[in-house]
Backbone as a ProteinNet text record, in pm:
[ID]
protein_1_A
[PRIMARY]
XXXXXXXXXXXXXXXXXXXXXXXXXXXXXXXXXXXXXXXXXXXXXXXXXXXXXXXXXXXXXXXXXXXXXXXXXXXXXXXXXXXXXXXXXXXXXX
[TERTIARY]
-1569.1	-1612.8	-1498.4	-1478.1	-1366.1	-1406.1	-1325.3	-1360.2	-1256.6	-1273	-1219.4	-1114.6	-981.2	-887	-926.9	-895.7	-906.8	-811.6	-819.7	-716.2	-631.7	-634.7	-542.9	-427.1	-447.9	-313	-214.2	-101.9	34.2	35.2	80.6	110.9	-14.8	-161.3	-289.2	-297	-276.2	-310.2	-232.2	-101.8	-17.4	-58.8	-79.8	-122.3	-249.7	-370.7	-478.6	-447	-359.3	-326.6	-269.8	-178.3	-112.5	-200.3	-324.2	-392.4	-497.1	-546.5	-625.8	-555.8	-406	-345.5	-316.3	-290.4	-278.7	-400.9	-517.7	-647	-681.6	-650.8	-678.5	-570.7	-460.7	-360.7	-403.3	-418.6	-456.2	-591.7	-662.7	-795.4	-775.5	-685	-651.1	-596.9	-494	-391.5	-475.1	-565.7	-623.9	-704.2	-791	-885.4	-830.2	-714.9	-629.9	-608.3	-605.9	-611.4	-730.9	-842.7	-965.5	-1047.3	-1037.2	-1134.8	-1098.2	-987.9	-958.5	-1002.7	-964	-1025.8	-1173.7	-1222.8	-1385.9	-1436.7	-1395.7	-1421.1	-1378.6	-1304.4	-1247.4	-1306.3	-1273.2	-1369.1	-1391.9	-1294.2	-1292.5	-1412.1	-1439.4	-1575.6	-1675.7	-1723.8	-1831.4	-1821.4	-1719	-1678	-1716	-1687.2	-1685.9	-1574.6	-1458.7	-1325.6	-1277.3	-1274.4	-1225.5	-1089.6	-1025.2	-902.6	-902.3	-799.6	-803.6	-699.7	-746.7	-685.2	-662.7	-535.1	-511.8	-568.6	-651.1	-722.8	-619	-532.8	-442.7	-331.1	-291.8	-204.9	-248.1	-391.6	-434.6	-480.6	-492.4	-522.6	-382.1	-301.6	-170.2	-124.8	-132.5	-115.5	-195.6	-324.2	-394	-356.6	-299.6	-272.3	-133.5	-82.7	48.3	-17	-134.3	-182.2	-145.1	-182.2	-141.3	4.4	80	236.5	287.4	256.5	270.3	234.6	111.8	36.9	104.6	155.8	221.5	393	437.6	559.4	533.7	414.9	388.5	346.2	291.6	244.3	371.8	441	579.8	661.9	666.6	744.3	682.9	538.4	486.1	476.3	466.9	438.1	578.1	677.4	822.5	927.4	906.9	997.9	1111.6	1108.5	1194.7	1142	1224.4	1205.9	1240.3	1174.3	1236.1	1374.3	1450.6	1589	1577.3	1614.8	1620.3	1790.1	1796.5	1960.3	1973.2	2050	2081.8	2235.2	2257.1	2395.9	2471.4	2552.4	2611.7	2693.9	2744.8	2842.1	2786.4	2753.1	2710.5	2796.2	2776.6	2876.2	2867.4	3002.8	3014	3004.8	2917.9	2898.6	2942.2	3048.9	3095.4	3035.5	2936.1	2916.7	2979.9	3022.9	3115.4	3042.3
1248	1141.5	1051.4	1023.4	917.3	767.8	700.4	571.5	476.3	358.8	279.4	215.7	208.4	155.1	-6.7	-48.6	-195	-292.8	-401.8	-485.4	-516.5	-504.3	-547	-459.7	-329.7	-223.8	-310.2	-290.3	-326.6	-238.3	-346.6	-285.3	-269.2	-290.1	-252.5	-388.6	-506.8	-610.3	-599.5	-574.5	-597.7	-453.2	-352.9	-228.4	-249.5	-320.9	-348.6	-457.3	-567.2	-644.6	-580.3	-490.2	-409.1	-334.3	-256.1	-186.6	-276.9	-386.8	-469	-533.4	-553.2	-628	-516.9	-411.5	-273.1	-273.1	-265.6	-212	-331.6	-469.8	-587.6	-587.8	-543.3	-548.8	-453.6	-311.6	-206.8	-220.8	-272.1	-282.9	-394.9	-504.2	-616.2	-580	-518.8	-471.4	-371.9	-277.8	-195.5	-254.8	-384.6	-430.9	-545.9	-595.2	-652.4	-586.4	-458.8	-390.3	-332.5	-323.6	-255.2	-367.6	-480.9	-606.1	-616.7	-650.9	-655.2	-530.3	-403.6	-297.4	-292.5	-338.5	-335.8	-433.7	-569.5	-652.8	-663.6	-554.7	-555.6	-464.7	-443.2	-339.6	-213.5	-178.8	-10.5	-39.3	-150.5	-118	-196.2	-320.1	-399.4	-482.3	-500.4	-574.9	-725.6	-780.6	-924.8	-1000.2	-929.7	-991.1	-899.9	-944.8	-884.2	-828.6	-794.8	-736.9	-582.7	-530.1	-382.4	-352.7	-284.9	-240.9	-76.7	-50.8	114.5	162.2	251.3	332.2	383.2	461.3	548.4	455.9	377.4	272.1	211.6	142	56	155.7	298.2	380.9	417.8	435.4	447.5	315.9	227.4	85.9	93.1	106.6	109.6	189.3	321.1	406.2	371.9	264.3	209.6	114.7	58.1	-11.2	27.2	134.9	146.6	155.3	210.6	196.3	58.6	-27.2	-180.2	-240	-188.3	-264.4	-237.6	-102.5	-64.3	-145.2	-156.2	-254.6	-399.5	-454.9	-577	-601.9	-509.9	-502.9	-499.9	-413	-398.2	-532.7	-589.7	-702.2	-841.1	-838.2	-948.2	-958.3	-824.7	-781.5	-761.5	-710.4	-682	-773.8	-824.8	-900.8	-840.2	-686.1	-653.5	-546.9	-495.9	-418.6	-246.9	-165.8	-24.8	-8.7	70.4	92.7	233.8	251	389.5	409.8	543.4	578.9	699.1	649.7	727.2	781.8	910.9	929.3	913.3	856.7	816.7	934.1	1043	1121.1	1280.8	1350.9	1494.7	1573.6	1646.4	1720.2	1867.4	1931.1	2021	2149	2249.2	2363.6	2481.2	2556.6	2676.6	2813.9	2874.5	3001.4	3124.3	3175.5	3327.2	3444
-2663.8	-2561.9	-2544	-2401.6	-2373.6	-2407.1	-2453.4	-2470.3	-2402.6	-2358.6	-2293.7	-2407.9	-2369.6	-2478	-2491.4	-2602.6	-2640.9	-2560	-2512	-2475.6	-2551.7	-2688.4	-2789.8	-2820.1	-2731.2	-2752.1	-2693.1	-2722	-2651.8	-2497.4	-2400.6	-2267	-2196	-2249	-2182.3	-2080.4	-2092.1	-2011.4	-1886.8	-1891.9	-1776.3	-1667	-1751.8	-1659.4	-1584.2	-1641.4	-1572.6	-1482.3	-1503.3	-1364.3	-1258.9	-1279	-1189	-1111.5	-1204.1	-1107.9	-992.4	-1062.7	-1005.3	-849.9	-908	-769.1	-669.6	-715.1	-607.2	-550.1	-592.7	-514.7	-415.3	-467.5	-396.5	-285.8	-296.8	-187.2	-78.5	-134.2	-50.1	27.2	-26.7	71.8	143.8	99.5	195.2	300.6	293.7	377.5	492.2	437.1	549.2	616.3	564	643	738.6	718.1	790	954.5	950	1071.9	1098	1007	1043.9	1125.8	1074.4	1119.9	1278.7	1316.7	1466.2	1557.1	1504.9	1577.7	1576.9	1444	1463.2	1552.7	1576.1	1649.1	1822.2	1855.2	1966	2059.9	2192.7	2298.4	2227.7	2148.8	2098.8	2000.3	1935	1826.9	1884.5	1814	1876.5	2009.2	2058.1	2148.8	2181	2057.6	2038.9	2107.5	2090.3	2136.2	2268.2	2369.6	2507.4	2482.8	2378.9	2359.3	2340.6	2412.4	2395.9	2278.8	2179.6	2054.4	2052.8	2035.4	2035.3	1906	1906	1789.9	1713	1769.1	1688.7	1630.9	1699.9	1642.6	1506.2	1529.2	1403.4	1323.5	1337.6	1233.4	1129.8	1220	1165.2	1068.8	1130.5	1030.2	920.5	918.9	837.6	694	723.1	648.3	539.9	612.8	534	441.7	426	316.4	168	128.3	-8.4	-46.8	41.2	22.6	16.6	119.1	120.3	-30.6	-72.6	-148.5	-308.2	-282.8	-412.4	-423.1	-322.9	-308.8	-357.2	-300.1	-346.1	-471.2	-520.3	-661.3	-761.3	-707.5	-814.5	-799.9	-676.3	-670.9	-748.7	-755.5	-795.4	-952.3	-994.2	-1164.2	-1225	-1155.4	-1249.5	-1184.8	-1048.6	-991.3	-930.6	-917.7	-833.7	-725.6	-622	-506.1	-572.2	-532	-549.2	-458.8	-527.8	-462.2	-392.5	-286.8	-202.4	-206	-247.6	-251.9	-136.2	-27.6	69.9	68.8	80.9	81.7	222.9	222.4	346.5	437.5	330.9	396.1	333.4	438.3	388	322.5	212.7	164.8	204.9	246.9	311.4	200.3	233.2	150.3	213.7	158.1	237.4	122.6	184.5	109.7	166.6	45.1	74.9	56.8
[MASK]
++++++++++++++++++++++++++++++++++++++++++++++++++++++++++++++++++++++++++++++++++++++++++++++

């Protein structure tokens, strides 16, 4: 039977905080794009604004990715680094 780990275990509290922050950001960012869509002419029609359904859907799907970046920045104080190679390597097959 699985048991929930105690909060006194080392590293447990920061992990739980990161998880709560991630889900709060992910849902918050997704709803930032979902609410205008639902209230526009494409949804309930309360606001007389045309909102593109495909564009808002694509923007909503960025919620978890942006949430992960914001959570990492707030909890660890850093941004992830991406490494891009500026010069391609020439490989000659014989």
